Structures are given as structure tokens and as C-alpha cells.
Legacy VTK file of the C-alpha trace (Angstrom):
# vtk DataFile Version 3.0
C-alpha trace
ASCII
DATASET POLYDATA
POINTS 112 float
94.466 99.475 147.318
95.340 98.531 143.874
95.193 94.886 143.072
95.593 94.050 146.593
98.581 96.238 147.011
99.121 98.891 149.473
101.087 102.161 149.258
104.280 100.835 150.652
104.250 97.692 148.060
103.601 100.223 145.210
106.364 102.645 146.277
108.905 99.680 146.581
107.849 98.623 143.008
108.193 102.004 141.678
111.712 102.366 142.966
112.671 98.836 141.559
111.445 99.902 138.130
113.346 103.528 138.532
116.591 101.367 139.380
116.142 99.004 136.421
115.042 101.056 133.648
116.627 104.552 134.833
115.124 108.091 134.696
115.735 108.587 131.130
113.955 105.463 129.911
110.905 105.862 131.991
108.897 108.130 129.375
109.616 105.682 126.682
108.441 102.691 128.877
105.259 104.688 129.859
104.590 105.472 126.259
105.179 101.825 125.305
103.001 100.571 128.043
100.223 103.084 127.089
100.233 101.745 123.434
100.022 98.260 124.647
96.958 98.857 126.924
95.345 100.902 124.057
95.882 97.704 121.773
94.505 95.348 124.253
91.327 97.348 124.710
90.929 97.740 121.123
91.277 94.047 120.843
88.631 93.372 123.444
86.121 95.846 121.974
86.149 93.681 118.972
86.310 94.324 115.219
83.691 97.513 115.244
86.272 99.936 113.859
87.710 98.037 110.940
84.193 97.254 109.839
83.417 100.885 109.694
86.628 101.599 107.987
85.800 99.201 105.248
82.411 100.427 104.729
83.783 104.093 104.156
86.284 102.754 101.692
85.602 103.824 98.135
86.583 101.706 95.231
86.832 102.778 91.526
84.726 101.014 89.053
86.438 98.702 86.768
85.982 101.038 83.613
88.001 103.804 85.450
90.938 101.694 85.841
93.523 102.168 83.124
96.212 99.557 82.508
99.284 101.680 81.786
102.453 99.692 80.658
105.451 99.698 82.726
108.030 102.052 81.275
111.806 101.003 81.948
114.293 103.722 83.023
116.719 102.281 80.623
114.352 102.354 77.601
115.700 105.207 75.380
112.506 105.483 73.260
110.540 106.200 76.237
111.604 109.846 77.111
111.157 110.666 73.128
107.613 109.629 73.228
106.863 111.450 76.364
108.347 114.504 75.086
106.231 114.267 71.769
102.972 114.164 73.799
103.921 116.562 76.638
103.484 113.955 79.267
105.781 111.827 81.511
105.424 108.305 82.452
106.438 106.990 86.025
109.336 104.568 86.035
107.959 103.048 89.319
104.167 102.569 88.654
103.636 103.555 84.936
101.215 106.186 85.362
100.980 108.958 82.810
101.769 112.448 84.283
101.707 115.955 82.809
105.241 117.032 81.581
105.692 119.639 84.308
105.059 117.370 87.133
108.176 116.628 89.293
106.508 113.648 91.185
103.985 110.957 89.992
100.419 111.707 90.904
99.609 108.013 91.347
102.579 106.846 93.757
104.580 109.979 94.558
107.869 108.643 92.962
110.208 111.314 91.707
109.896 111.572 87.822
113.133 112.155 85.801
LINES 1 113
112 0 1 2 3 4 5 6 7 8 9 10 11 12 13 14 15 16 17 18 19 20 21 22 23 24 25 26 27 28 29 30 31 32 33 34 35 36 37 38 39 40 41 42 43 44 45 46 47 48 49 50 51 52 53 54 55 56 57 58 59 60 61 62 63 64 65 66 67 68 69 70 71 72 73 74 75 76 77 78 79 80 81 82 83 84 85 86 87 88 89 90 91 92 93 94 95 96 97 98 99 100 101 102 103 104 105 106 107 108 109 110 111
């Protein structure tokens, strides 16, 4: 007996669910139901996991952080400066990258 329901009641409920959602949507329904149950369980357990995640997160000291100016893609002088130094600057985040990089090492944006 599950929640005061016997086998005949459960079978009728399953048949109604099958008719309403169809056999193709039952796996999707089961997956979303499982995610919902998992979310509820994590909510009931409390905030133990986020506290652990915050404790393991490392931050850079202020002296290691470099403020790089934003480079506009329309700025014609920027490619000339970058070519002289053998470096590229990301148009998205402004990070300095080696000239042979195709993607930004900081944000992953494609370099021109």
C-alpha cells in the first residue's frame, strides 16, 4: 500500500497518466519528476553543499588582478599595437593574449 492506495487505484492512475501524456512523453515526465524530487530533497537537507562549495573556491589576491583596458573592435590602432608587441587583446574582455591564440585565454571569445 502506497499512501493508502491499493494496487487497483495505482493501476487506474497509471492508465490515466498514460492516456493524458502519451507513451512518447512518459520518459520526459519521469525525468522532470526526478529532478523535482532531487531539488526538494536538496532543499530539505539545507545549505550544507553550497557552504562547502564556497569554502573550496579560491580567489586571486588583489595584486594579481590586472586592469586591462577594453579594446574596441572598430579601433584601427589596436591591431597595429598588438602586432608590434606580438600580442592580441580580446575585444570582449580586454585580456592580453599571445599572438598565435585563436581564442581568449580568459573568456574564451574568438580573437580576430
